C-alpha positions in Angstrom: 0.4 33.2 -7.2 1.6 34.2 -3.7 3.3 31.2 -2.2 2.3 32.4 1.3 -1.1 30.8 0.5 0.4 27.5 1.3 0.5 28.5 5.0 -3.3 28.3 5.0 -2.8 24.5 4.6 -1.3 24.1 8.1 -2.4 20.5 8.7 -1.4 19.4 5.2 2.0 20.9 5.6 2.4 19.3 9.0 1.4 15.9 7.6 3.9 16.2 4.7 6.7 17.1 7.3 5.9 13.9 9.2 5.8 11.9 5.9 9.2 13.3 4.8 10.9 12.6 8.1 9.7 9.0 8.0 10.7 8.7 4.3 14.2 10.0 4.9 14.6 7.7 7.9 13.4 4.7 6.0 15.6 5.5 3.0 18.9 6.6 4.4 19.3 5.0 7.9 21.3 1.8 8.1 19.4 -1.5 8.1 20.0 -2.2 11.8 18.2 1.2 12.7 15.3 0.7 10.3 13.5 -1.5 12.8 12.5 1.7 14.6 10.6 3.2 11.6 7.2 2.0 12.9 7.8 3.5 16.3 9.1 6.7 14.8 6.1 7.0 12.6 3.8 6.5 15.6 5.6 9.1 17.7 5.8 11.7 15.0 2.2 11.3 14.0 1.2 11.3 17.7 2.9 14.7 18.1 1.2 15.9 14.9 -2.2 14.7 16.2 -1.8 16.6 19.4 -0.6 19.7 17.6 -3.9 19.6 15.6 -5.9 20.5 18.7 -3.9 23.7 19.3 -6.2 26.8 19.6 -4.2 28.5 16.8 -5.6 26.0 14.3 -9.2 26.2 15.6 -9.7 30.0 15.3 -11.0 31.7 12.1 -11.5 30.5 8.5 -8.7 30.6 6.0 -8.7 29.9 2.2 -6.1 29.6 -0.6 -5.8 29.4 -4.3 -8.6 31.7 -5.2 -11.0 29.9 -2.9 -10.3 26.4 -4.1 -9.1 25.4 -0.6 -10.7 26.3 2.7 -10.0 25.5 6.4 -12.0 26.4 9.4 -12.9 25.1 12.9 -15.3 22.5 11.6 -12.8 21.2 8.9 -9.9 21.2 11.4 -11.9 19.1 13.9 -12.9 16.7 11.2 -9.3 16.2 10.3 -8.4 15.8 14.0 -11.0 13.0 14.3 -9.4 11.2 11.3 -5.9 11.7 12.9 -7.0 9.9 16.1 -8.2 7.0 14.1 -5.0 6.9 11.9 -2.8 6.9 15.1 -4.6 4.0 16.5 -4.2 2.0 13.2 -0.5 2.8 13.2 -0.1 1.5 16.7 -2.1 -1.6 16.0 0.0 -2.3 12.9 3.4 -2.4 14.8 3.2 -6.1 15.5 2.0 -7.0 12.0 4.8 -4.8 10.5 7.5 -6.9 12.3 6.5 -10.1 10.5 9.0 -11.6 8.1 6.9 -11.1 5.0 6.3 -7.4 5.8 9.4 -6.2 7.6 11.4 -5.1 4.5 8.5 -3.0 3.4 7.1 -1.7 6.7 8.3 1.9 6.0 6.3 1.8 2.8 3.1 1.0 4.7 3.4 4.0 7.0 4.3 6.3 4.1 1.4 5.1 2.0 -0.9 5.5 5.0 0.0 9.2 5.3 -0.3 9.8 1.5 -3.9 8.5 1.5 -4.6 10.7 4.5 -3.2 13.7 2.7 -5.7 13.1 -0.2 -8.5 12.8 2.3 -7.5 16.2 3.7 -7.8 17.7 0.3 -11.2 16.1 -0.3 -12.5 17.6 3.0 -11.0 21.1 2.4 -11.7 21.5 -1.3 -14.1 24.1 -2.5 -13.5 23.3 -6.2 -14.2 20.0 -7.8 -10.8 19.9 -9.5 -9.1 19.9 -6.1 -11.5 17.4 -4.9 -10.7 15.0 -7.7 -7.0 15.4 -7.0 -7.7 14.5 -3.4 -9.8 11.6 -4.4 -7.2 10.1 -6.6 -4.4 10.8 -4.0 -6.4 8.9 -1.5 -7.5 6.0 -3.7 -4.2 5.0 -5.6 -2.0 4.4 -2.5 -4.9 2.4 -1.0 -4.7 0.0 -3.9 -1.1 -0.6 -3.1 -1.9 -1.1 0.6 -4.6 -3.7 -0.2 -2.0 -5.6 -2.3 0.6 -5.2 0.4 0.7 -8.9 1.2 1.8 -9.8 -2.2 2.4 -13.5 -1.5 -1.3 -14.2 -0.8 -3.7 -14.7 -3.7 -6.6 -13.2 -1.8 -4.6 -10.0 -1.4 -4.0 -9.8 -5.2 -7.7 -10.5 -5.9 -8.7 -7.8 -3.5 -6.4 -5.2 -5.0 -7.6 -6.0 -8.5 -11.3 -5.6 -7.4 -10.5 -2.4 -5.6 -8.6 -0.9 -8.5 -11.3 -1.8 -11.1 -14.1 -0.5 -9.0 -12.2 2.7 -8.1 -11.6 3.3 -11.8 -15.2 2.9 -12.8 -16.5 5.0 -9.8 -14.1 7.8 -10.7 -15.2 7.7 -14.3 -18.9 7.9 -13.2 -18.1 10.8 -10.8 -16.3 12.7 -13.5 -19.2 12.2 -15.9 -21.4 13.7 -13.3 -19.1 16.6 -12.9 -19.2 17.2 -16.7 -23.0 17.5 -16.4 -22.7 19.9 -13.5 -20.2 22.0 -15.4 -22.6 22.0 -18.4 -25.4 23.2 -16.2 -23.6 25.9 -14.3 -20.3 26.8 -16.2 -18.2 26.5 -13.1 -16.6 23.9 -10.8 -16.4 26.2 -7.7 -18.8 25.0 -5.1 -20.1 28.5 -4.4 -20.6 29.4 -8.1 -22.5 26.1 -8.7 -24.7 26.7 -5.7 -25.5 30.2 -6.9 -26.3 29.0 -10.4 -28.7 26.4 -9.1 -30.4 28.8 -6.7 -34.0 29.0 -7.6 -33.6 26.8 -10.7 -35.4 23.7 -9.3 -34.8 20.2 -10.5 -34.3 19.2 -14.1 -33.6 15.9 -15.8 -29.9 16.8 -16.3 -29.4 18.0 -12.8 -31.0 14.8 -11.4 -28.7 12.7 -13.7 -25.6 14.7 -12.6 -26.5 14.2 -8.9 -27.0 10.5 -9.4 -23.6 10.2 -11.0 -21.9 12.3 -8.3 -23.6 10.3 -5.5 -22.6 7.0 -7.2 -18.9 8.1 -7.4 -18.7 9.1 -3.7 -21.0 6.1 -2.7 -18.2 3.8 -3.8 -15.9 5.2 -1.1 -18.7 5.0 1.5 -19.8 1.5 0.4 -23.3 2.6 0.0 -25.7 0.0 -1.5 -25.7 -0.7 -4.5 -22.0 0.4 -4.8 -20.8 -1.9 -2.1 -20.0 -5.2 -3.9 -16.2 -4.7 -3.6 -16.3 -4.2 0.2 -16.4 -7.8 1.6 -13.9 -9.2 -0.8 -11.4 -6.4 -0.3 -11.8 -6.4 3.5 -11.2 -10.2 3.6 -8.2 -10.2 1.3 -6.4 -7.1 2.5 -4.1 -7.2 5.5 -6.0 -6.6 8.7 -4.4 -3.1 9.5 -5.4 -2.0 6.0 -8.9 -3.4 6.4 -9.3 -1.4 9.7 -8.0 1.7 7.9 -10.5 1.2 5.0 -13.4 0.6 7.4 -13.1 3.7 9.5 -10.7 6.4 8.1 -11.5 6.0 4.4 -15.3 5.8 5.2 -15.2 8.7 7.6 -13.4 11.0 5.3 -15.7 10.1 2.4 -18.7 10.9 4.7 -17.4 14.3 5.6 -16.5 15.1 2.0 -20.0 13.9 0.8 -21.6 16.2 3.5 -19.6 19.2 2.2 -20.6 18.5 -1.4 -24.3 18.0 -0.7 -24.6 21.0 1.7 -22.4 23.6 -0.1 -23.0 22.7 -3.7 -26.5 21.2 -4.0 -28.1 22.6 -0.8 -30.6 24.7 -2.8 -32.0 21.7 -4.6 -32.2 19.5 -1.4 -36.0 18.9 -1.5 -36.2 18.8 -5.3 -33.4 16.6 -6.3 -31.3 14.6 -3.8 -33.4 14.2 -0.7 -35.4 11.2 -2.2 -32.1 9.7 -3.5 -30.6 9.5 0.0 -33.9 8.1 1.4 -33.6 5.1 -1.0 -29.8 4.7 -0.4 -30.1 4.8 3.4 -32.8 2.2 3.5 -31.1 -0.1 1.1 -27.7 0.3 2.8 -28.8 -0.3 6.3 -31.1 -3.2 5.4 -28.8 -5.0 3.0 -25.7 -4.6 5.2 -27.6 -6.1 8.2 -29.1 -9.0 6.4 -25.9 -10.1 4.7 -23.9 -9.6 8.0 -26.0 -12.4 9.5 -24.8 -14.9 7.0 -21.0 -14.3 7.4 -18.6 -16.6 9.1 -15.3 -14.8 8.5 -14.9 -12.0 11.0 -13.5 -9.6 8.4 -16.4 -10.2 6.0 -18.7 -9.9 9.0 -17.4 -6.5 9.9 -17.4 -5.5 6.2 -21.2 -5.8 6.0 -21.4 -4.2 9.5 -19.5 -1.2 8.1 -21.9 -1.0 5.1 -24.8 -0.8 7.6 -23.0 1.8 9.7 -22.6 3.9 6.5 -26.3 4.1 6.2 -26.6 5.4 9.8 -23.9 8.0 9.1 -25.9 9.3 6.2 -28.8 10.1 8.5 -26.6 13.1 9.8 -26.7 14.5 6.3 -30.4 14.1 6.0 -30.8 16.6 9.0 -29.3 19.2 6.8 -28.3 21.6 9.6 -25.6 22.2 12.2 -27.1 19.6 14.5 -26.8 17.0 11.8 -23.1 17.9 11.1 -22.3 17.7 14.8 -24.1 14.3 15.0 -22.3 12.9 12.0 -18.9 14.0 13.4 -19.6 12.5 16.8 -20.9 9.3 15.2 -17.7 8.9 13.1 -15.6 9.5 16.2 -17.5 6.8 18.2 -17.3 4.5 15.2 -13.5 4.8 15.0 -13.1 3.7 18.6 -15.7 0.8 18.4 -14.6 -0.6 15.0 -10.9 -0.4 15.7 -11.4 -2.2 19.0 -13.0 -5.0 17.1 -10.3 -5.0 14.4 -7.6 -4.8 17.2 -8.9 -8.1 18.7 -9.1 -9.7 15.3 -5.6 -8.5 14.4 -4.1 -9.7 17.7 -5.6 -13.2 17.3 -4.6 -13.4 13.6 -1.1 -12.4 14.3 -0.8 -15.0 17.0 -2.5 -18.0 15.4 -3.8 -16.9 12.0 -7.5 -17.6 12.9 -10.2 -15.2 11.5 -13.4 -17.4 11.5 -16.2 -16.7 13.9 -16.2 -20.4 14.9 -12.7 -19.8 16.3 -14.1 -17.4 18.8 -16.2 -20.1 20.5 -15.2 -20.1 24.2 -12.7 -17.3 23.8 -13.4 -16.0 27.2 -12.0 -19.0 28.8 -8.6 -18.7 27.1 -8.3 -15.0 26.5 -10.8 -13.1 28.8 -9.4 -9.6 28.2 -9.6 -9.9 24.4 -13.2 -11.3 24.7 -14.2 -8.5 27.0 -12.8 -5.9 24.6 -14.6 -7.5 21.7 -17.8 -7.6 23.7 -17.6 -3.8 24.4 -16.9 -3.2 20.7 -20.0 -5.2 19.7 -22.2 -3.6 22.3 -21.1 -0.1 21.1 -21.6 -0.9 17.4 -25.1 -2.3 18.3 -26.0 0.8 20.2 -26.5 -0.7 23.7 -26.5 1.8 26.6 -24.4 3.1 28.3 -21.7 2.6 25.8 -20.8 5.4 23.3 -22.5 3.7 20.3 -25.9 4.2 22.0 -25.4 8.0 22.3 -24.1 8.3 18.7 -27.1 6.6 17.3 -29.4 8.6 19.6 -27.9 11.9 18.4 -28.0 10.9 14.8 -31.6 9.9 15.1 -32.5 13.1 17.0 -30.8 15.3 14.4 -32.7 13.6 11.6 -36.0 13.8 13.3 -35.5 17.6 13.8 -36.4 18.0 10.1 -39.9 17.1 11.0 -41.3 15.6 7.8 -43.3 12.4 7.6 -40.8 10.8 5.3 -38.0 11.3 7.8 -40.1 9.7 10.6 -40.6 6.7 8.4 -36.9 6.5 7.6 -35.9 6.7 11.2 -38.4 4.0 12.1 -36.9 1.7 9.4 -33.4 2.5 10.8 -34.6 1.6 14.3 -36.0 -1.7 13.1 -32.7 -2.5 11.5 -31.0 -1.7 14.8 -32.8 -4.7 16.3 -31.5 -6.9 13.4 -27.9 -5.6 14.0 -28.3 -6.3 17.7 -28.9 -10.0 16.8 -25.8 -10.5 14.7 -23.5 -8.5 17.0 -24.7 -10.7 19.9 -23.9 -13.8 17.9 -20.2 -12.9 18.5 -20.7 -12.3 22.2 -22.6 -15.6 22.5 -19.8 -17.5 20.7 -17.2 -16.0 23.1 -19.0 -16.3 26.4 -21.9 -18.8 26.2 -20.6 -21.4 23.7 -19.6 -24.6 25.4 -17.1 -25.6 22.7 -13.4 -25.5 23.5 -11.7 -22.5 22.0 -9.2 -23.1 19.2 -7.4 -20.0 20.2 -4.8 -20.9 22.9 -4.0 -18.5 25.7 -1.5 -15.9 24.6 -0.2 -12.5 25.5 -0.8 -9.7 23.0 2.0 -7.4 22.0 2.5 -4.2 24.0 1.5 -2.1 20.9 -1.7 -4.1 20.5 -2.6 -3.7 24.2 -2.0 0.1 24.1 -4.3 0.5 21.1 -7.0 -1.7 22.6 -6.8 0.3 25.9 -7.2 3.6 24.0 -10.3 2.1 22.1 -11.9 0.8 25.3 -11.4 4.2 27.0 -13.0 5.9 24.0 -16.0 3.6 24.0 -16.5 4.2 27.8 -15.7 7.9 28.0 -17.6 9.1 25.0 -20.7 7.4 26.4 -20.4 9.1 29.8 -18.7 12.5 29.2 -21.1 14.8 27.2 -18.6 17.6 26.6 -17.4 16.0 23.4 -20.7 16.2 21.6 -21.4 19.7 23.1 -18.0 20.9 21.8 -18.8 19.7 18.3 -22.3 21.2 18.5 -21.0 24.6 19.5 -18.5 24.6 16.7 -21.0 23.7 14.1 -23.5 26.3 15.4 -20.9 29.1 15.1 -19.8 27.9 11.7 
């Protein structure tokens, strides 16, 4: 093997350099200097994120390890989208990481965060299922430690156990599906599997293999009926970990799922997996919306909201073309800003007074108007109300799906639109509590930490600008068209 192949993995190497610098600083610097590990992590990762947009990374397609790994303009932009979200999560976590129960382990939080992102990079760039499984486990195992990070809380222990057990069973199901795929085609390379399935049509073994593969990835995406871990884990995990799970983990899984379905099983789209995704999308959007209405804890509320959003993300895959890929990328980018804005407000209030129930937000506008305004923008964007970015992300995802032109897709989009009305109701419940409720707020007036304010300003700017400036979506559409 020629070790120069590693240079095809530019973003992975850059991420490992940032990880090692943070690890060395956290391990060897004196205790009085270790308080800067969070700021150092944010600065280094911010530089790395900016470097990801350099033209040298966006030109051409490179592969390594006999085609097991591939990087190109689409893949690089997907990773850049995830980097933006991770940077916001890091900044939001600075205040939480200074708490007495966390301060001694705050370096571990940032290191585990980058390790999981490295695994997600491998999932997105893999063109061989062995590398995909390595990436999947690299992303999943550190996440279990992050969920259990608040080790003195019972809820955190419970959430970690549920996450680990569900991850183990989902990985086993996924590997079972891969064994069926290997038995059918004799290879684990994406291109070889696609060639072997070309013209074969569907079979009972192929449908079974696809069902197992979709179930394994569906766990990461929280698709119904593989979603039962989501609400408990989101509630029990520390809020920065919950926000990371809700956007970065879900976004990377969506991109990896898209690559698998397009490049591996694209030739049996109409025969095998099209009807599976129809059922999953309808169930995911509907169940997520209906259960979100019943929630009173804000983290559980956003957990079921994220389940519903995963169904909308899957509509981009149903388009099965470049427009669908661009719409999916744009949707995840908008979702990052919108959801992290909501979690940023929740984290700021929780860090100040420990309140996370929706009832605590009654009359919030009278005591903390800026936080209430930010939460309102996040809810409006998640609900898809114009002129905020969430409206355009839903518009593009619906348009890309409708471009397929079949009667079934029209019915699917119609059901998704009906569910959008349901989601509008429960998102507006939060706005009603903050602005219209006459009850006195239990959250006293306070000033958020500087890091929390910076992260919220970035999220608000993203929600507003992505809904006004069209060049972001046009750029993604041009890249996917060329690719």
